[in-house]
KOLPALO-125774 format. One line per field, with one value per atom (N, C-alpha, C, CB): x, z, y; atom name. Coordinates in pm, whole numbers, plus 50000, padded with zeros to 5 digits. Each point is the difference from the previous one (the first is absolute). Glycine has a CB too. Example, Ala and Ser with C-alpha at 12.3 -4.5 7.8 and 13.67 -1.06 7.14 Angstrom:
X	(51319;49911;50090;49811;50154;50082;49923;50118)
Z	(50780;50000;50000;50125;49803;50006;50073;49785)
Y	(49431;50119;50120;49883;50222;50119;50109;49937)
drendo	(N;CA;C;CB;N;CA;C;CB)
END
This chain:
X	(51550;50059;49922;50089;49942;49988;50048;49942;50037;50069;49958;49986;50044;49979;50067;50001;49871;50046;49968;50039;50047;49924;50144;49882;50047;50058;49932;50152;49771;49866;49961;49828;50115;49989;49978;50105;49853;50002;50104;49766;50311;50079;50003;50081;49943;50046;50067;50011;49924;50067;50178;49762;50346;50116;50059;49961;49930;50051;50025;49834;50231;50063;49892;50341;49684;49884;50110;49560;50488;50025;49936;50186;49743;49923;50121;49735;50202;50061;49915;50122;49985;49843;50078;49854;50121;50105;49886;50166;49933;49917;50038;49973;49957;49906;50195;49630;50410;50081;50161;49702;50403;50122;49978;50067;49978;50016;50024;50031;50086;50089;49925;50246;49650;49848;49907;49965;50034;49897;50076;49886;50084;50064;49988;49959;49901;49988;49962;49954;50074;49975;49972;50103;49740;50017;49843;50235;49744;49863;49918;50111;49797;49894;49918;49945;50020;49854;49935;50051;49829;49914;49873;50079;49920;49942;49849;50228;49666;49831;50028;49870;50060;49897;50139;49725;50336;50128;50068;50067;49969;50095;50074;49986;50033;50109;50111;49865;50278;50127;50137;49860;50185;50151;50087;49991;50018;50098;50215;49704;50314;50188;49933;50240;49873;50019;50158;49746;50275;50132;50024;50071;50029;49964;50101;49872;50092;50128;50099;49942;50186;50129;49993;50090;49838;50010;49956;50193;49765;49949;49894;50118;49934;49842;49929;50038;49831;49942;49903;49995;50002;49889;49908;50125;49777;49912;50050;49790;50182;50044;49969;49985;49921;49947;50006;49923;50223;50070;50070;49990;50142;50137;50022;50020;50103;50064;49918;50153;49735;49951;50003;49880;50075;49981;50150;49676;50316;50111;49975;50142;49852;49974;50142;49814;50137;50186;49911;50239;49836;49992;50089;49905;50011;50111;49963;50029;50064;49956;49967;50061;50071;49978;49893;50202;49703;49861;49904;50067;49890;49981;49848;50190;49946;49885;50086;49894;49976;50047;49899;50113;49969;49978;49937;50233;49704;50017;49961;50015;50132;50007;49943;50270;49631;49961;50042;49777;50304;49977;49951;50178;49830;49966;49839;50279;49665;49829;49887;50040;49913;49902;49858;50194;49676;49899;50014;49919;50106;50007;49995;50108;49985;50043;49887;50247;49646;49879;49960;49951;50077;49942;49962;50151;49824;49971;50131;49758;50370;50066;50035;50017;50033;49950;50149;49751;50286;50135;49919;50177;49924;50009;50108;49773;50218;50095;49971;50088;50031;49945;50133;49785;50230;50090;50020;49983;50176;50060;49922;50239;49765;49952;49841;50225;49686;49847;49969;49989;49910;49929;49863;50142;49873;49904;50047;49942;49927;50086;49878;50132;50002;49986;49964;50065;49820;49966;50000;49861;50205;50012;49859;50279;49686;49922;50028;49909;49981;50062;49965;50007;50151;50037;49943;50326;49598;49914;50107;49808;50265;50092;49858;50320;49704;49945;50125;49669;50338;50059;49975;50098;49904;49806;50096;49729;50227;50102;49867;50333)
Z	(79189;49930;50048;49809;50259;49992;49966;50088;49878;49929;50111;49714;50343;50097;49934;50255;49653;49964;50015;49902;50123;50089;49903;50384;49689;49941;49865;50103;49915;49855;50079;49852;50079;50062;49917;50156;49892;49878;50007;49983;49856;50005;49843;50191;49875;49813;49896;50102;49750;49924;50023;49906;50033;50010;50158;49811;50231;50178;49967;50188;49924;50011;50148;49901;50010;50182;49928;50033;50118;49992;50056;50004;49876;50051;50040;49847;50326;50040;49982;50164;49805;49999;50083;49703;50383;50069;50028;50170;49762;50042;50103;49779;50168;50106;50052;49814;50060;50047;49835;50153;49867;49922;49875;50115;49875;49850;49890;50093;49961;49841;49960;50055;49984;49984;49886;50270;49783;49832;49822;50205;49713;49886;49984;49902;50089;50006;50101;49815;50237;50089;49967;50100;49951;49952;50012;49820;50085;49998;49858;50185;49872;49871;50047;49917;49987;50032;49958;50090;49910;49934;49993;50043;49870;50025;49957;49981;50086;49938;49926;50031;49911;49873;49903;50030;50039;49912;50041;49986;49966;50042;50058;49869;50226;50071;49925;50207;49768;49931;50087;49762;50194;50044;50029;49851;50274;50005;50025;50169;49912;50000;50085;50024;49982;50061;49996;49899;50188;49984;50052;50002;49935;49988;50091;49793;50242;50126;49977;50044;49834;50022;49946;49988;50044;50030;49810;50281;49688;49899;49930;50026;49958;49969;49882;50165;49876;49861;50103;49916;49996;50004;49894;50156;49811;49890;49949;50086;49804;49886;50022;49842;50283;50033;50100;49890;50199;50190;49942;50195;49716;49969;50031;49816;50228;50089;50138;49751;50242;50089;50125;49840;50151;50122;49998;49980;50133;50018;50121;49910;50029;50103;50071;49840;50284;50069;50153;49894;50078;50206;50102;49927;50134;50116;50059;50072;49867;50067;50113;49868;50205;50117;50092;49962;49962;50031;49952;50048;49822;49982;49901;50188;49789;49946;49880;50241;49652;49887;50011;49847;50051;50061;49841;50228;49716;49908;50037;49860;50067;50039;49867;50150;49860;49870;50050;49901;49957;50036;49891;50158;49792;49951;49942;49970;50116;49985;49930;50316;49659;49837;50054;49750;50221;49984;49969;49980;49890;49950;50053;49903;50231;50095;50087;50001;49993;50060;50072;49822;50236;49960;50183;49689;50353;50043;49979;49994;50089;49996;50067;49937;50001;50054;50036;49814;50270;49983;49954;50199;49721;49985;49938;49966;50072;49988;49944;50203;49736;49975;50013;49834;50216;50043;49952;50147;49844;49886;49967;50073;49842;49949;49995;50061;49978;49982;49923;50146;49807;49956;50049;49836;50261;50099;50031;50092;49900;50070;50133;49725;50387;50066;50047;49957;50116;49955;50138;49770;50278;50123;49978;50073;50057;49961;49976;50077;49799;49951;50067;49803;50180;50095;49848;50206;49816;49938;49941;50115;49750;50038;49936;50011;50032;49864;50057;49930;49898;49979;49932;50049;50062;50020;50039;50162;49754;50121;50032;49882)
Y	(37700;50096;50095;49893;50239;50125;50062;49981;50183;50100;50126;49889;50103;50233;50048;50028;50127;50095;50134;49846;50187;50167;50100;49909;50265;50072;50127;49777;50113;50134;50111;49810;50320;50099;50086;49937;50213;50104;50099;49982;50064;50039;50119;49766;50277;50110;49981;50137;49910;49989;50012;50063;49876;50012;49933;50214;49785;49958;49858;50158;49725;49834;49947;50047;49874;49864;49862;50067;49965;49794;49877;50078;49853;49935;49830;50172;49734;49869;49865;50148;49771;49869;49882;50031;49938;49923;49798;50330;49658;49830;49899;50000;49937;49892;49920;49912;50097;49886;50046;49741;50230;49982;50050;49815;50346;50022;49949;50102;49816;49931;49898;50028;49933;49865;50034;49964;50215;50060;50000;50215;49710;50036;50151;49775;50273;50167;50043;50024;50119;50103;50105;49916;50143;50143;50022;50004;50131;50077;50006;50147;49821;50051;50142;49721;50293;50099;50052;50024;49995;50026;50179;49695;50345;50114;50001;50099;49984;49984;49955;50143;49753;49962;49974;50179;49784;49941;49835;50286;49603;49884;50027;49907;50000;50010;49927;50024;50079;49964;50049;50024;49879;49982;50138;49779;50263;50128;49921;50204;49738;49939;49881;50241;49711;49841;49952;49927;50049;49930;49870;50203;49700;49917;49949;50019;49807;49941;50040;49815;50233;49962;50144;49717;50417;50093;50099;49897;50041;50081;50086;49873;50267;50029;50014;50090;50042;49875;50243;49441;50637;50073;50047;50039;50015;50005;50132;49858;50141;50189;50097;49942;50093;50088;50071;49908;49971;50038;50040;49858;50052;49986;50146;49796;50211;50088;50117;49963;50012;50070;49931;50109;49694;49910;49887;50016;49980;49926;49885;50216;49667;49870;49992;49841;50064;49972;49930;50294;49588;49935;50006;49842;50076;49978;49855;50273;49596;49920;49957;50005;50057;49946;50032;49982;50160;50019;49961;50128;49753;49960;50092;49831;50304;50141;50025;50149;49876;50077;50099;49827;50291;50152;50022;50095;50046;50109;50061;49951;50091;50231;50000;50138;49980;50072;50151;49828;50207;50152;50096;49962;50166;50081;49925;50127;49849;49949;50184;49748;50129;50056;49950;49944;50101;49941;49909;50127;49867;49819;49863;50108;49962;49883;49984;50042;50064;49972;49849;50180;49706;49900;49916;50001;49863;49930;49940;50024;49939;49924;49851;50213;49695;49839;49922;49972;50040;49872;49902;50034;49915;49804;49944;49982;49925;49921;49803;50226;49745;49860;49925;50051;49814;49957;49898;50103;49878;49924;49850;50125;49831;49900;49964;49952;50127;50079;50058;50020;50059;50088;50015;49971;50087;50041;50132;49776;50309;50145;50016;50175;49837;50075;50098;49902;50186;50137;50040;49989;50191;50032;50070;50009;50070;50122;50091;49945;50137;50129;50113;49914;50113;50176;50110;49929;50205;50082;50018;50088;50060;50076;50087;49904;50261;50088;50099;49979;50074;50091;50087;49890;50222;50118;50128;49813;50311;50086;50121;49974)
drendo	(N;CA;C;CB;N;CA;C;CB;N;CA;C;CB;N;CA;C;CB;N;CA;C;CB;N;CA;C;CB;N;CA;C;CB;N;CA;C;CB;N;CA;C;CB;N;CA;C;CB;N;CA;C;CB;N;CA;C;CB;N;CA;C;CB;N;CA;C;CB;N;CA;C;CB;N;CA;C;CB;N;CA;C;CB;N;CA;C;CB;N;CA;C;CB;N;CA;C;CB;N;CA;C;CB;N;CA;C;CB;N;CA;C;CB;N;CA;C;CB;N;CA;C;CB;N;CA;C;CB;N;CA;C;CB;N;CA;C;CB;N;CA;C;CB;N;CA;C;CB;N;CA;C;CB;N;CA;C;CB;N;CA;C;CB;N;CA;C;CB;N;CA;C;CB;N;CA;C;CB;N;CA;C;CB;N;CA;C;CB;N;CA;C;CB;N;CA;C;CB;N;CA;C;CB;N;CA;C;CB;N;CA;C;CB;N;CA;C;CB;N;CA;C;CB;N;CA;C;CB;N;CA;C;CB;N;CA;C;CB;N;CA;C;CB;N;CA;C;CB;N;CA;C;CB;N;CA;C;CB;N;CA;C;CB;N;CA;C;CB;N;CA;C;CB;N;CA;C;CB;N;CA;C;CB;N;CA;C;CB;N;CA;C;CB;N;CA;C;CB;N;CA;C;CB;N;CA;C;CB;N;CA;C;CB;N;CA;C;CB;N;CA;C;CB;N;CA;C;CB;N;CA;C;CB;N;CA;C;CB;N;CA;C;CB;N;CA;C;CB;N;CA;C;CB;N;CA;C;CB;N;CA;C;CB;N;CA;C;CB;N;CA;C;CB;N;CA;C;CB;N;CA;C;CB;N;CA;C;CB;N;CA;C;CB;N;CA;C;CB;N;CA;C;CB;N;CA;C;CB;N;CA;C;CB;N;CA;C;CB;N;CA;C;CB;N;CA;C;CB;N;CA;C;CB;N;CA;C;CB;N;CA;C;CB;N;CA;C;CB;N;CA;C;CB;N;CA;C;CB;N;CA;C;CB;N;CA;C;CB;N;CA;C;CB;N;CA;C;CB;N;CA;C;CB;N;CA;C;CB;N;CA;C;CB;N;CA;C;CB;N;CA;C;CB;N;CA;C;CB;N;CA;C;CB;N;CA;C;CB;N;CA;C;CB;N;CA;C;CB;N;CA;C;CB;N;CA;C;CB;N;CA;C;CB;N;CA;C;CB;N;CA;C;CB;N;CA;C;CB;N;CA;C;CB;N;CA;C;CB;N;CA;C;CB;N;CA;C;CB)
END
């Protein structure tokens, strides 16, 4: 399983970015597919994920600002990030767990920097 993430960059406070994660297999085969983030000096934490059935989860810190969605025919999951602030600055990692498994698959990190 490979997860290819892209879409990071530098954005001003209040701005928006969209992250994409393309899976090497049918995304309905994932129990969860989403993003974690790791800020400097901090642990990696779950930001949002979507389940095979389409249920979504968001960390409290991003609720109302971030939206996770998917395009199943492209095996792609998106994280739309709006109203970004400096606390959102982190390396974002695409993560997937296959149905019936517990192993975490990771994509390469995408740096998101929110700064004026």
